[in-house]
Backbone as CSV, one residue per row, in Angstrom:
resi,resn,N_x,N_y,N_z,CA_x,CA_y,CA_z,C_x,C_y,C_z
1,UNK,-4.988,-40.301,5.837,-4.290,-39.941,4.413,-2.500,-40.192,4.543
2,UNK,-1.924,-41.287,4.236,-0.365,-41.576,4.229,0.585,-40.569,3.781
3,UNK,1.649,-39.895,4.112,2.110,-38.968,3.857,3.177,-39.732,2.603
4,UNK,3.677,-40.680,3.019,4.277,-41.311,1.660,3.824,-41.574,0.338
5,UNK,4.743,-41.977,-0.510,4.090,-42.129,-1.729,4.005,-43.921,-1.510
6,UNK,3.363,-44.588,-2.385,3.154,-46.163,-2.334,4.457,-46.739,-2.819
7,UNK,5.208,-45.934,-3.464,6.663,-46.690,-4.550,7.798,-46.479,-3.778
8,UNK,7.219,-45.556,-2.697,8.513,-44.919,-1.856,9.418,-43.985,-2.140
9,UNK,8.952,-43.094,-2.871,9.526,-41.869,-3.603,9.103,-40.898,-3.127
10,UNK,10.426,-40.409,-2.176,10.489,-39.368,-1.240,10.108,-38.229,-1.448
11,UNK,9.860,-37.539,-2.521,9.620,-36.477,-3.359,8.023,-36.407,-3.339
12,UNK,7.213,-37.643,-3.274,6.134,-37.658,-3.599,5.273,-37.923,-2.677
13,UNK,4.032,-37.009,-2.359,3.048,-37.723,-1.330,2.277,-39.178,-1.610
14,UNK,1.461,-39.417,-0.943,0.891,-40.499,-1.242,-0.855,-40.352,-2.895
15,UNK,-0.417,-38.789,-2.654,-1.295,-38.662,-3.982,-0.541,-38.363,-5.436
16,UNK,1.112,-38.454,-5.274,1.813,-37.984,-6.289,2.175,-36.905,-6.496
17,UNK,1.942,-35.954,-5.580,2.146,-34.608,-5.648,3.533,-33.971,-4.947
18,UNK,4.333,-33.530,-5.749,5.769,-33.057,-5.032,5.560,-32.411,-3.718
19,UNK,6.331,-32.466,-3.112,6.477,-32.090,-2.127,8.235,-31.995,-0.969
20,UNK,8.269,-30.886,-0.487,9.652,-31.000,0.446,9.594,-32.338,1.433
21,UNK,10.710,-33.142,1.501,10.928,-33.966,2.527,10.950,-33.408,3.367
22,UNK,10.319,-33.800,4.848,10.999,-33.718,6.307,11.927,-34.002,6.758
23,UNK,12.806,-33.022,7.134,14.106,-34.021,7.351,14.405,-33.403,9.357
24,UNK,13.576,-33.167,9.723,13.560,-32.272,11.257,13.747,-33.384,11.938
25,UNK,13.827,-34.671,11.960,13.752,-36.007,12.885,15.156,-36.488,12.292
26,UNK,15.675,-36.280,11.335,16.794,-37.043,11.025,17.812,-36.432,12.249
27,UNK,19.195,-37.021,12.259,20.134,-36.827,12.687,21.271,-35.755,11.856
28,UNK,21.818,-35.113,12.743,22.804,-34.100,12.420,23.977,-34.885,12.244
29,UNK,24.705,-35.833,11.029,26.133,-36.180,10.610,26.690,-35.619,9.867
30,UNK,27.731,-36.126,9.762,28.894,-35.409,8.853,28.633,-36.391,7.345
31,UNK,28.291,-35.753,6.602,28.281,-36.287,5.062,28.826,-35.161,4.407
32,UNK,29.463,-36.552,3.049,30.206,-35.936,2.027,30.214,-36.315,0.646
33,UNK,30.415,-35.571,-0.174,30.057,-36.502,-1.670,31.017,-35.867,-2.422
34,UNK,31.172,-36.750,-3.578,32.129,-36.122,-5.037,31.514,-36.983,-5.872
35,UNK,31.754,-35.842,-7.239,31.170,-35.903,-8.492,32.214,-35.459,-9.279
36,UNK,31.315,-35.680,-10.413,32.790,-35.358,-11.283,32.107,-35.146,-12.939
37,UNK,32.745,-34.484,-13.675,32.419,-34.084,-15.004,33.200,-33.665,-15.925
38,UNK,33.206,-34.056,-17.270,34.399,-33.755,-18.195,34.170,-32.597,-19.154
39,UNK,34.752,-31.807,-19.608,34.598,-30.922,-20.941,35.461,-31.767,-21.820
40,UNK,35.478,-32.217,-23.135,35.629,-32.657,-24.482,36.277,-31.515,-24.818
41,UNK,37.156,-31.197,-25.350,37.519,-30.170,-26.479,38.691,-30.298,-27.659
42,UNK,38.963,-29.495,-28.450,39.855,-29.478,-29.375,41.403,-29.664,-28.822
43,UNK,42.113,-30.380,-29.320,43.427,-30.306,-28.655,44.139,-28.431,-28.554
44,UNK,43.710,-28.234,-29.701,44.712,-26.836,-29.763,43.889,-26.134,-28.499
45,UNK,42.586,-25.995,-28.234,41.683,-25.448,-27.027,42.419,-26.083,-25.811
46,UNK,42.922,-26.806,-25.444,43.078,-27.448,-24.232,44.555,-27.082,-24.368
47,UNK,45.467,-27.216,-25.373,46.836,-26.267,-25.066,46.650,-24.983,-24.685
48,UNK,46.063,-24.373,-25.372,45.496,-23.088,-24.912,45.201,-22.300,-23.534
49,UNK,44.539,-23.568,-23.080,44.234,-23.663,-21.543,45.169,-23.739,-20.643
50,UNK,45.985,-24.972,-21.036,47.227,-25.407,-20.187,48.435,-24.339,-20.024
51,UNK,48.391,-23.437,-21.305,49.209,-22.635,-21.711,48.794,-21.056,-20.794
52,UNK,47.670,-21.261,-20.190,47.388,-20.043,-19.450,46.927,-18.935,-20.588
53,UNK,46.592,-19.251,-21.982,46.378,-18.151,-22.945,45.232,-17.720,-23.259
54,UNK,43.996,-18.361,-22.542,42.703,-18.125,-23.033,41.988,-16.531,-23.126
55,UNK,41.784,-16.108,-24.003,40.890,-14.657,-24.268,40.393,-13.974,-23.436
56,UNK,39.417,-14.880,-22.319,38.582,-14.237,-21.067,39.463,-14.187,-19.882
57,UNK,40.755,-14.933,-19.986,41.539,-14.802,-18.363,41.430,-16.109,-18.057
58,UNK,41.751,-16.345,-16.675,42.153,-17.560,-15.936,41.091,-18.275,-15.901
59,UNK,40.454,-19.382,-16.957,39.668,-20.318,-17.099,39.673,-21.103,-15.847
60,UNK,40.762,-21.853,-15.413,40.641,-22.784,-14.406,40.138,-21.942,-13.087
61,UNK,40.786,-20.880,-12.509,40.404,-20.157,-11.368,38.636,-19.805,-11.438
62,UNK,38.401,-19.179,-12.504,37.090,-18.897,-12.611,35.657,-19.872,-12.207
63,UNK,36.070,-21.063,-12.830,35.348,-22.309,-12.994,35.466,-22.727,-12.055
64,UNK,36.419,-22.930,-10.923,36.601,-23.252,-9.459,35.544,-22.315,-8.690
65,UNK,36.074,-21.067,-8.703,35.191,-20.800,-8.041,33.565,-20.803,-8.354
66,UNK,33.428,-20.405,-9.757,31.815,-20.791,-9.891,31.172,-21.859,-9.482
67,UNK,31.961,-23.202,-9.776,31.497,-24.388,-8.635,31.394,-24.347,-7.439
68,UNK,32.282,-23.643,-7.016,31.836,-23.632,-5.204,30.399,-22.454,-5.066
69,UNK,30.540,-21.548,-5.745,29.097,-20.431,-5.975,27.945,-21.544,-6.200
70,UNK,28.101,-22.284,-7.286,26.426,-23.234,-7.595,26.532,-24.388,-6.353
71,UNK,27.511,-24.676,-6.179,27.112,-25.579,-4.480,26.149,-24.557,-3.719
72,UNK,26.784,-23.481,-3.371,25.810,-22.909,-2.054,24.824,-22.244,-2.815
73,UNK,24.081,-22.419,-4.020,22.854,-22.002,-4.767,22.369,-23.111,-5.026
74,UNK,22.156,-24.294,-4.705,21.515,-25.476,-4.721,20.183,-25.721,-4.942
75,UNK,19.676,-25.051,-3.316,18.413,-24.883,-3.187,17.479,-23.744,-4.081
76,UNK,18.304,-22.902,-4.532,17.744,-21.890,-5.296,17.462,-22.390,-6.774
77,UNK,18.053,-23.632,-7.285,18.134,-23.941,-8.609,17.597,-25.451,-9.050
78,UNK,17.678,-26.142,-7.523,16.672,-27.496,-7.649,15.382,-27.305,-6.851
79,UNK,14.376,-27.577,-7.686,13.458,-27.480,-6.412,13.177,-28.967,-5.231
80,UNK,12.700,-28.604,-4.226,12.668,-29.504,-3.181,14.089,-29.604,-2.406
81,UNK,15.276,-29.186,-2.730,16.283,-29.242,-1.958,16.235,-28.516,-1.072
82,UNK,16.917,-29.141,0.362,16.926,-28.125,1.100,18.465,-27.397,1.465
83,UNK,18.108,-26.228,2.039,19.212,-25.390,2.300,20.058,-26.104,3.716
84,UNK,21.275,-26.313,3.169,22.170,-27.068,3.939,23.599,-26.157,4.283
85,UNK,23.809,-26.487,5.474,24.812,-25.553,6.225,26.300,-26.394,5.376
86,UNK,26.885,-25.738,4.528,27.874,-26.366,3.898,28.953,-26.135,4.931
87,UNK,30.147,-27.320,5.113,31.566,-27.201,5.609,32.414,-26.593,4.738
88,UNK,32.199,-27.266,3.353,33.531,-26.895,2.667,32.977,-27.497,1.237
89,UNK,33.383,-26.723,-0.230,33.741,-27.230,-1.107,34.895,-27.504,-1.940
90,UNK,35.343,-28.367,-2.471,36.566,-28.492,-3.418,36.393,-28.778,-4.802
91,UNK,36.856,-27.937,-5.725,36.928,-28.134,-7.016,37.886,-28.319,-7.794
92,UNK,37.928,-29.527,-8.270,39.427,-29.797,-8.843,39.239,-29.924,-10.666
93,UNK,40.287,-28.922,-11.139,40.197,-29.014,-12.833,41.391,-29.633,-12.979
94,UNK,41.424,-30.765,-13.788,42.750,-31.696,-14.385,42.833,-31.934,-15.882
95,UNK,43.762,-31.245,-16.317,43.698,-31.414,-17.992,43.902,-33.104,-18.231
96,UNK,43.488,-34.043,-18.989,43.589,-35.622,-19.311,44.027,-35.148,-20.758
97,UNK,45.172,-35.941,-21.095,44.944,-36.229,-22.251,45.117,-35.113,-23.076
98,UNK,44.981,-35.283,-24.451,45.149,-34.154,-25.470,43.756,-33.225,-25.749
99,UNK,42.673,-33.830,-25.247,41.380,-33.041,-25.624,40.273,-32.895,-24.644
100,UNK,40.774,-33.470,-23.041,39.939,-33.401,-22.531,39.967,-32.727,-20.998
101,UNK,38.993,-32.233,-20.428,39.470,-31.542,-18.968,38.415,-32.276,-17.853
102,UNK,39.366,-32.611,-17.030,37.794,-33.477,-15.646,38.043,-32.580,-14.661
103,UNK,36.487,-32.859,-13.943,36.246,-31.853,-13.148,35.681,-32.572,-11.965
104,UNK,36.311,-32.479,-11.006,35.824,-33.357,-9.826,35.495,-32.317,-8.297
105,UNK,34.360,-32.377,-7.786,34.347,-31.631,-6.791,33.655,-32.674,-5.735
106,UNK,34.157,-32.162,-4.509,33.772,-32.397,-3.355,32.687,-31.807,-2.369
107,UNK,31.666,-32.044,-1.993,30.746,-31.266,-0.888,31.034,-32.075,0.443
108,UNK,30.713,-31.147,1.409,30.969,-31.627,2.842,29.873,-30.728,3.886
109,UNK,29.313,-31.136,4.612,28.288,-30.724,5.790,28.295,-31.560,6.794
110,UNK,27.807,-30.470,7.876,27.412,-31.462,9.040,25.797,-31.226,9.083
111,UNK,24.733,-31.822,8.749,23.256,-31.798,8.656,22.668,-32.936,8.400
112,UNK,21.494,-32.528,8.451,20.343,-33.533,8.382,20.260,-34.569,6.945
113,UNK,20.468,-33.752,5.868,20.446,-33.917,4.456,21.605,-34.196,3.249
114,UNK,21.752,-34.847,2.736,23.108,-35.474,2.026,23.626,-34.111,1.207
115,UNK,24.639,-33.834,0.359,25.257,-33.216,-0.270,25.781,-33.618,-1.689
116,UNK,24.817,-34.270,-2.318,25.344,-35.087,-3.443,24.699,-34.071,-4.544
117,UNK,23.558,-33.466,-4.626,23.063,-32.089,-5.387,24.349,-31.189,-5.528
118,UNK,24.952,-30.655,-3.991,25.756,-29.929,-4.391,26.864,-30.126,-4.900
119,UNK,27.556,-31.767,-4.918,28.506,-31.796,-5.310,28.431,-31.878,-6.882
120,UNK,27.525,-32.320,-7.295,26.762,-32.623,-8.657,27.121,-31.107,-9.277
121,UNK,25.917,-30.137,-8.524,25.932,-29.008,-9.296,27.429,-28.198,-9.483
122,UNK,28.337,-28.341,-8.347,29.559,-27.582,-8.470,30.375,-28.019,-9.789
123,UNK,30.130,-29.454,-10.092,30.868,-30.136,-11.187,30.464,-29.360,-12.703
124,UNK,28.950,-29.726,-12.578,28.446,-28.951,-13.866,28.861,-27.801,-13.849
125,UNK,28.272,-27.103,-13.259,28.611,-25.350,-12.967,30.066,-25.120,-13.095
126,UNK,31.088,-25.745,-13.096,32.381,-25.429,-13.418,32.483,-25.939,-14.534
127,UNK,32.099,-26.835,-15.107,32.415,-27.399,-16.608,31.313,-26.281,-17.568
128,UNK,30.511,-25.904,-17.459,29.621,-24.772,-18.129,30.159,-23.475,-18.308
129,UNK,31.096,-23.176,-16.969,31.929,-22.337,-16.966,33.167,-22.118,-17.803
130,UNK,33.580,-23.494,-17.930,34.572,-23.552,-18.896,34.158,-23.795,-20.310
131,UNK,33.063,-23.989,-20.429,32.603,-23.994,-22.095,32.063,-22.488,-22.431
132,UNK,31.687,-21.622,-21.197,31.652,-20.155,-21.697,32.749,-19.613,-21.526
133,UNK,33.627,-19.403,-21.191,34.840,-19.002,-21.137,35.793,-19.516,-22.673
134,UNK,35.624,-20.260,-22.769,36.178,-21.101,-23.979,35.637,-21.075,-25.125
135,UNK,34.457,-20.990,-25.049,33.341,-20.795,-26.281,33.848,-20.174,-27.377
136,UNK,34.389,-18.777,-27.396,34.774,-17.799,-28.822,36.109,-18.752,-29.194
137,UNK,36.648,-19.862,-29.233,37.639,-20.330,-29.503,37.280,-21.811,-30.315
138,UNK,36.318,-22.682,-29.653,35.807,-23.977,-29.684,34.235,-24.174,-29.157
139,UNK,33.367,-23.931,-30.327,31.802,-23.924,-29.742,31.615,-25.596,-29.624
140,UNK,32.482,-26.056,-30.305,32.089,-27.733,-30.694,32.506,-28.636,-29.279
141,UNK,32.652,-27.536,-27.808,32.801,-28.926,-26.766,31.482,-29.340,-26.545
142,UNK,32.219,-30.345,-25.642,30.748,-31.512,-25.078,31.453,-31.535,-23.524
143,UNK,30.378,-31.521,-22.768,30.313,-31.636,-21.404,29.647,-32.868,-21.173
144,UNK,30.765,-33.909,-20.582,30.178,-35.541,-20.583,30.150,-35.817,-18.941
145,UNK,29.445,-36.977,-18.904,29.275,-38.036,-17.963,29.390,-37.329,-16.466
146,UNK,28.726,-36.171,-16.439,28.214,-35.494,-14.741,27.680,-36.776,-14.120
147,UNK,28.662,-37.167,-13.327,27.779,-38.454,-12.665,28.511,-37.895,-10.826
148,UNK,27.618,-38.920,-9.742,27.933,-38.867,-8.614,29.440,-40.115,-8.662
149,UNK,30.146,-39.988,-7.891,31.389,-40.545,-7.850,31.125,-41.703,-6.155
150,UNK,30.762,-40.531,-5.349,30.738,-41.219,-3.960,30.213,-40.624,-3.439
151,UNK,29.284,-41.056,-2.083,28.667,-40.308,-0.911,29.103,-41.345,0.456
152,UNK,29.104,-40.199,1.395,29.471,-41.172,2.883,28.505,-40.422,3.871
153,UNK,27.965,-40.902,4.766,27.239,-40.353,5.938,25.453,-40.642,5.653
154,UNK,25.046,-40.072,6.452,23.310,-40.522,6.664,22.852,-42.095,6.877
155,UNK,21.482,-41.886,6.905,21.396,-43.510,6.989,21.696,-44.456,5.747
156,UNK,22.130,-43.909,5.054,22.080,-44.806,3.702,23.491,-45.309,3.865
157,UNK,24.423,-44.578,4.512,25.853,-45.161,4.474,26.722,-44.571,3.294
158,UNK,27.579,-45.466,3.144,28.796,-45.175,2.487,28.257,-45.891,0.897
159,UNK,28.367,-44.877,0.007,28.262,-45.501,-1.635,29.299,-45.350,-2.420
160,UNK,29.816,-46.009,-3.209,30.978,-45.615,-4.081,30.478,-46.172,-5.248
161,UNK,30.710,-45.553,-6.444,30.537,-46.059,-7.878,31.423,-46.990,-7.962
162,UNK,30.986,-48.070,-8.959,31.876,-49.539,-9.289,32.778,-48.790,-10.416
């Protein structure tokens, strides 16, 4: 019996059963990934956020910390993800225009597998935290376009979204 799925799907064995990919033989290399998400909100909500007047406190600081915590907890949240030794996580939250908050997360490690899921989780957990902290004033907010922007390192090398 072969360990690999015939279609090359790494998280499925030859019979189609989910399994954790073996990474023990892979080289430890520097790896980095960037992801983003957006929170669209009413202009008045973004104005409140910019002014630091949200009823629940400092939304940006809380979302930044939540994003970092989210990246650190990926193996608990996403089945089949490996525990990796993160060397850094950054979460930037930047208001854009009059109705949108841009969130960009970067995760780094020196390990045997990539950090794409950590970057994506950091961005989305930060977005969810923004929603939670502002929902009392704007339940109509929308979390949009959570996506990978770039990954570096590992066997597949450097990838950038066009």
